[in-house]
C-alpha positions, 0 to 999 in steps of 0.5 A: 555475451548473448542478449536477452529480448527486450519483453523478458527484460521488460517482464522481470523489472516489472516482478522486481518492481512490484516485489520492491513495492510489497516488500516497502509496505511491509517493512513500513506496517512493522515498523509502524506498529502495525496501526491503520493510519486514522484508525485513532481519529474519533467518528463523527456523529452529526445529531439533527433534530427530529422535526416534531 
């Protein structure tokens, strides 16, 4: 049985790992309803006096 080079195994592992992360992110995004976390939080406004 022929064994592949170590560099090709590392490259293949990196590509497969990146694809797993991307797919997991897409699945999370779809199942969370497509909302960005923190999008429903109100903006903070601070009103300072003019100094007049």
